[in-house]
Structures are given as structure tokens and as C-alpha cells.
N, C-alpha and C positions, 0 to 999 in steps of 0.2 A: 739714861740707864742708872739704875740704883748703884751707889758707890760700893766698892768691894768690902769695906769694913761693915757696912750695914747688912750685906748678904751673908757675911761670915757670922755675924751675931744672930741673924735669923736662923741659920742652920744649926748653930750651937743651941739656941733655945728649943729647937725641934728635937734635939737629942741625936742628931746625925753623928755617926762615928767615923765615917769615911766618905770623902768626896772623890769619885772616880772621874777623871778629867781628861778631856781632849779639848783644848781651848779653840775658840774661834776669834775672829776679829772683834766681835762684840763682847762676849763674856770673858775674853782673854784679859780684859782690864781688871778682873777680880782675882787673878792668880796670886798676886803678892799677899793680899789679905787672907785668902784661903790657905796659903802655905804657912802663914804666920799664926793662924788660929790654933791655940793649944787644945781646944775641945775636940778636934777631929783631925784625922790624917788626910792629906791630899795625896792621892795616888794617880800618877800619870801613866796613861797607856798610849801605845803607838797608833792603834786603830780602834775605832768605836766598837767593832765586832768583838774586841777583847774585853770591853767594859761590862757587858751583860753577864758573862760567866763569872767574872771576878766578883761582881755584886752578888751573884747567886751563892758563891762560896762563902762570902761574908755573912749573908743572911742565914745560911745553914749553920754557920758558926756563932749565931746569936748577935750579930752586929746589925747596925742600921745604916747601910750605905745609901748614897744618892749619886746618880750619874749626872754629868754635865757634858754637853756636846752641841754641835750645830746641826741644823736640819740635814745637811748633806751627809753628815756622819750617821744620823738616824737612818737615812735611806741605806747607807752602806752596811749597816749592822742588822738589817732585817732578819736574817736567818738566826743569828744569835739571840735577838730579841724574841723571835717566835719560840725558840726552844726554851728559854728561861721563863718567859711570861706565860706561855700557853701549855707547853708540855710539862714543865716543872711546877707551874702555877705559883710562882713566887711574886710577891708584891713589890717589885723593883720600881723606884720612882726616879724620874729623870727631869732635869731642867734643860730645855733645848733652846738654843739661840735661833730665833726665827729669822733666817737670813733674808734681807731685803724688805722685811715687813714695814719698817718705818720710812721707806722710800716711796713717796707718792707716785703712782703710775708704774711701779716696778713690774717688769715682765720676767723677772727671775723665776726660773722653773722651780727652784727650791721653795719659793713663796707659794707658787701655784699648787704644788703637790703636798705640802705639809699637812694641812688640815684634812683633806680627803684621805690621805694615807692613814692618819691616826684614827679617823672614823672607820675606815675599812678594816683595821685591826681591832676595832671595838674597844679602843683604849679610852679611859676617862681622862680628859685633858681640859685645860683651861688656858686662856690667853691672859697673860699679865700685861697690863698697860704700864707705860712708864711711870705713871703716878701711883701705881698700886702693886708694884712687883713683889716686894717682900711680903705684904699682906696676902696677896693672891697665892703666892707660893705656899705660905704657912697654912692657909685655909685648905687648899687642895691636898697638900701633903697629909695634914691631920685627917681629912675625910678619907683619903685612900688608905691610910694606915689603919684607921678604925674599921673600915670595910674589908680589909685584907686584900685590896686590889692594887694592881700596878697603876701608875698614873704619870702624867706628863704636864709640865707647865711650859708653855711657849713664851719666850721672852723676846720681844721685838728688837731687831738689830737694824742698823742702817742710819744714815744721816737724815735728820728731819729738815 
């Protein structure tokens, strides 16, 4: 997984103003670097369903937030996601820790349902490989922002 300082630099280079955060075991390693980055604010929420409307308010206020959560949190927050992305039509972008993705032969249901769920919602998403995480995130974020669309980057989690 990409080191925290590298992901913080990538987000700063993208002009992200706020990172709305519910850590997981994988992306949780980034917390210190995200918290110490002076270019954006790290906002912690209790549940993922709170993250989407918070991002909506920031976008409406002229900011550029980015969400970070794990796949199980993505599932939990479906109704808030639906409302913000589809009813309000706001281009919220999320980095989602793809639970169990790096575990060969994993039968984790979070792994099994992540991609089909994103497809069912019609979201533009990409998978960031461990060798390409920062670049994949930056490419997809820029594309989604230019297109005015919401997007997701799945970041593999688990032991190799």
C-alpha cells in the first residue's frame, strides 16, 4: 500500500480541500499523514452515511472534498450516496479500501459485492493496484472532476 505521506501529497496536488474519513484497517495507516497535511482538513465522521451529505455541503460551499472509507462502509452508506450523487447530482469522489482484495482466494463478501454494487449504481470507478495507487487515484479524480461526475477508486487491502 502507498505510504501515507505520498497519498497526502497526491491529494494536495489535486487541490482537495477536505478529506472526510472513516478509517479501515488498510487505509487507516494514512491517518497521521492526512491529519498533518496543511493543504487540506481531515474530517472524521462516525458512520459512512454521514460522509456523503457532509461532502455535499462542502461542494455546495465551493470546496473540493474527497471521501475515504472501506467497502463495508460504502455498503452501509448506500442511501446517503444515492441521495447526494443521484438526487442532488453532485460529483463526490471516494477512495474506498477494497477489503480482502489482496488476499488470494478470499471469500469475503465485501470483496465479492464491491464491484457489482458500483456497477449497479452506474458509478465510474477504477481499481488502483499497489504499484499504481497514487497515479490511478489522480487520473480518475481528474477525469471525474472534468466530466462533472462522481467517482470511486478502489484500493486493495489485505495481506499479500
